[in-house]
Structure formats: structure tokens, C-alpha cells
N, C-alpha and C positions, 0 to 999 in steps of 0.2 A: 404521568409522565404527560407534557406538553412532548411536539410533532419536533419541533425541534434539539430536544432534548433527547428524544428517543432516535433523529439522524444525527445528534452530533456525537451522541455514547455508543452509537452502533447498537441502537438497541438493547442498549444495558450494559456492551463488554465493558467498558468503560469504568465500570463503575464498579467491577472486579479488582481487586488486592491481594496481591502486589503487583505492580507493575502492570497498569493497568495498558501502555501503550501495548506491551506485545500481548496480552489479551487479546486486545481488539485485532493485530495484525493475526493471531492466531484464528480470530474468527472470522477475517475475511478468506481466508484457503479455505471451506466449505463452500460460503456462498460460489466464491470463482470456480471450484469444481462445478457447482450447482450449472451456474453461467453458459460454462464453457462445454457441460454435459446437455443441456436443454436445448442450445438456441447457436448453437459453435463456437469453436475454441475465438475466432477472435472478434465475436460478441465484447471481450472481457476491455474490448479497447475502448466502444463509447461506453460501454459503464463505467469504464473507470471515469471518462470525460464526468461524465452524468453525476457521481460522486461527488468528484472534489468541486464542479457548482453548486450542490448540493450542502458539500461539509460547506463550501464559505460563509454562504447564504447561514446556515445555520449554528455556524461558528462565529457569525457577525451579531448575530443577535443574544447568543447566550454569554457571549462574553462583551455585551454592551450595557458600560458603567460599574463596567469592573475593573479592580487593579489588573488583575491576573488576568493576562492574554493567552493564556494560553493553559487551563486547567486539565490538572492530569486524569480527567473523567472525558475531554473531549478526544477520540478515539479517532473519529468517522475521517481524518487527516492519514492515519496509520493504514486502513483501511487503500484508500486511494493507492496511496504509497506501494502498498504492496500486492495490491492487482499489477500498477506500472511492474515492480520486479519479475514479475510473472510473463507479459508480455512476450519474454524469449520461449518460454514453456507452451503457449498458447500458437504462435509463429509456426514453433516446429514440429508441434498436430498438425497444426493447419497445410503443413506444408511436408509433412510426409504422410500425415493420415494416421500413426501412433495413436493407439489407446492413450489419455489421459494417465494411468497407472504406469504406463511404459518411461515417461518422463518424470520418474521418483525424484531423482536425483536433482531434477533441476528443481523444484518445487520445494526441497532441503535450501538446496543453496539460493534459493529468493529470499527464503522465512530469513534465514541465516542473518546473507548480503545484508535485505535490507533493513533488520535489525542491527546490524553493525556498525552502519553510517546515520542509521536513526537516533542512535544513544551517541555516534564518534562525533556526529557535526563536523564533516570536514568541508571545507572550501563554501560552496555556494549553498551546500544542505546551512552548513553557522550562519550564512550571509542572512541569509532567508527568513532561519529563527529567530535574529536580532529584529527582523520589521519590526516585531512589539503592535502586529496585529492582526486580523481573522486570516488577510494573503501570506499572511508572512507563515501564520500555522500551515494553511495547508501546502506554499510550496516546499517550506522543508522536509517534508515527507515526497512532494512528489521528486524533487532532485537526492531525496537518499532511494527514489526509487528506481530511477535513471542512473545510477551507479552500480544496481544492484542487478538491475537490468544487464548491462555493459560485464559486467565478474559473471551473472551466468551465463551469457555467452560466449565469454574467451572461456569459461571453467567446459562450457559445453564442445568447445572447437576442438580443445585439447583432448576432454573425453573422445573427442572423434576423429581425432588425429588431423585434423585440420590444420593446425598451427604449428606440426611437428613438422 
């Protein structure tokens, strides 16, 4: 497997069936955990930017000359979006000093909401997906991640009585 395929499939997670996008999102979680544990919770933010840039490049290379601009095995976009969905968890850990395990509801909410927005493709998510190019492949998951992150933050605020 060449380098761009390794990146685009997130080291092969996108080759799992069924539902490769879900497998890609699931594979992103332990890597996010490792990054936040080893480098600090805020390391997830620049890591997501790096994954976005690498993903955009790898997706463009893997789809060059193909009719299908978004093959199912390309899941690096899910990794970037899933990590964005986890930003409120990372910020919560950084702000409070809590253990990553203490914010387990946020992990679950980030995963479920990200998958919901990625599959549903409302508004900006769908518009990005319709671009039909490598940037659109990445951007639809960025928007799904942003919407999921907002949802995680709102749920955390509700859980902690901030919005009551």
C-alpha cells in the first residue's frame, strides 16, 4: 500500500466493511486519546489541522483521474471531523484538569453526533459534499465535526446546569 493510500484509508481502517466511515471515526478515537494523553489535550487542535492538510493532499492524489471523487475507503476526512467533534472534550480537560475518562459522555456524544451529521449532511455539510472534489471530501466532515462539537458543548452545558 502506497503512502497516500495509507493516509487516505487511515492505515487501512477505511478498508473495513460494512460502514467504512464509521470504522474510520472509531479508529480516530484511540488515536485522539493517545495524542491528548501524550501531548496534552490541546494537541488535538493542531493535529486536526495537520490531518486535514494531509487528508486533502492524499484524497486528491487517490482520486486523481477517477470518476468517484469520494470512494468509501477514504476515511481520513472522518478522522479530521471526529477530532473536531472532540474539541469540547479536549477544552474541558484542559480547562478543568479532569481525567479524559471523566468526560466519557462527551466522547460518546462526539462520536454519535459526528456520525449523525456526516450521514445526514445538513446545510453546509451537504454543500461541501456536493463540491465534487478533494477539498469537498474533507470539508463536509469538517462541517459535520463543527456541528457535532457545538452539540457536545450544548449537551455539556445542559449536563452541568449552565443552560438551565
